TIVEXVO-986594 format. One record per residue (C-alpha): residue in one letter; residue number from 1; x negated, y, z negated. Coordinates in steps of 0.001 Angstrom, whole numbers, plus 500000, padded with zeros to 6 digits. Each point is the difference from the previous one (the first is absolute). Layout:
<recs>
code/pos/east/north/up
A/NUM/X/Y/Z
...
</recs>
This chain:
<recs>
code/pos/east/north/up
M/1/814944/146270/043886
E/2/499740/497585/502947
E/3/501540/496546/499500
V/4/497478/497152/500107
L/5/501110/496703/501564
T/6/498811/496971/498058
I/7/499999/496688/501889
P/8/499744/496731/498018
L/9/496901/497883/500694
D/10/501985/497312/501850
M/11/501335/502574/502480
I/12/498255/501074/503211
S/13/502334/503002/500412
R/14/503089/501419/498312
N/15/502308/497318/501480
F/16/497763/497091/501016
S/17/498177/497437/497891
L/18/496716/498288/500747
K/19/501814/496666/499707
E/20/502335/500731/502932
M/21/496973/500884/502157
E/22/498230/496670/499366
C/23/499655/497285/502596
K/24/503032/497699/499736
C/25/497847/496823/500040
G/26/498980/500624/496401
C/27/496299/500678/500638
G/28/500329/503422/498348
I/29/498479/502098/502809
R/30/501478/503505/499949
N/31/497486/502377/501532
I/32/502288/502722/501418
D/33/498962/503204/501758
G/34/500748/503092/497884
H/35/501348/502020/502936
A/36/502371/497134/500865
I/37/501288/499922/496398
D/38/500479/503789/500017
T/39/501926/499729/503273
L/40/502150/497178/498573
Q/41/500788/502060/496890
N/42/500864/502973/502223
L/43/502379/497742/501955
R/44/501613/498817/496750
D/45/500449/503621/498888
T/46/501505/500932/503391
V/47/502373/497022/500093
G/48/501047/500674/496409
R/49/500709/496324/499269
P/50/497898/496961/499073
L/51/497917/498333/502701
Y/52/499541/496243/499736
I/53/496544/498951/501217
T/54/500094/496494/501455
S/55/496328/500004/501041
A/56/497056/502316/499450
A/57/496446/498695/499500
R/58/499255/496584/501516
C/59/496871/497923/499693
V/60/498691/498654/503311
D/61/501348/496487/499308
H/62/503515/501172/499078
N/63/500102/502307/503014
L/64/499211/496984/502190
D/65/502620/497880/498189
V/66/502782/502532/500647
G/67/499056/500452/503652
G/68/498505/503479/499578
S/69/497739/501533/502603
A/70/496259/499369/499623
I/71/499613/503797/499919
S/72/502999/500604/497694
F/73/500031/503173/497958
H/74/501284/497836/497118
I/75/496609/498263/499672
S/76/498348/500793/496695
T/77/496605/498825/498778
V/78/497520/501253/497434
D/79/498464/502195/502731
H/80/503096/500792/502090
K/81/503136/501837/498871
S/82/503501/499149/501211
K/83/501896/502858/501654
A/84/503348/498233/500630
F/85/503305/499270/498293
D/86/503037/497976/501011
I/87/503125/501544/498486
S/88/503364/498261/499673
M/89/502832/501790/501758
R/90/502573/498804/497476
G/91/501995/503135/499161
H/92/498309/502168/502658
H/93/501023/501136/503482
I/94/497135/499013/502316
D/95/500157/502985/502395
S/96/499944/502639/497267
F/97/497369/498033/498061
V/98/497691/499889/503034
K/99/500413/503761/500538
M/100/499061/500657/496380
A/101/496989/497642/500263
Q/102/498773/501940/503040
K/103/500615/503326/498259
V/104/497877/499109/496946
G/105/497085/498830/502146
F/106/500201/496273/500671
T/107/498424/499436/503409
G/108/500714/496301/500524
I/109/503688/499093/499793
G/110/501460/496623/500912
I/111/503673/499086/499756
Y/112/500968/496434/499109
R/113/503389/498446/499234
T/114/499821/500416/496200
F/115/497074/502337/499406
V/116/497948/502853/501414
H/117/496203/499863/500147
V/118/498211/503315/499387
D/119/496288/500750/500020
T/120/497514/502853/500167
R/121/497905/498823/502957
P/122/497982/502553/501991
G/123/502386/500647/502882
K/124/503646/499395/500743
A/125/501577/496572/500535
R/126/503664/498966/500216
W/127/501633/496606/500514
N/128/503410/498426/499583
Y/129/500630/496293/499372
A/130/503499/500457/498512
</recs>
């Protein structure tokens, strides 16, 4: 008999909760693209260790407040799904992490001093502000 995976209602995937995907301003927006979540879970499975999400969905106002791009893939509204995650590099080696992110299908990858941005944009983009 095939094992059935049961995910609690507050979880968006096996390892990620809806709460950690919410906009950090407290507005509660958390409209996340399903393919992006699947890719994030695949990355978590590949890495084999917890991933700490520092930013996922952002409302337009919070994105502006944190200096995000006007066309950020983090932007989430009722009608628009976020496709981006910022992941803390605490406990991870950046070079191997980036290779794994590419391997699982993240197309946008940006390296910063303390985190890596990943997204599922249509097309490849790379940047390094470390």
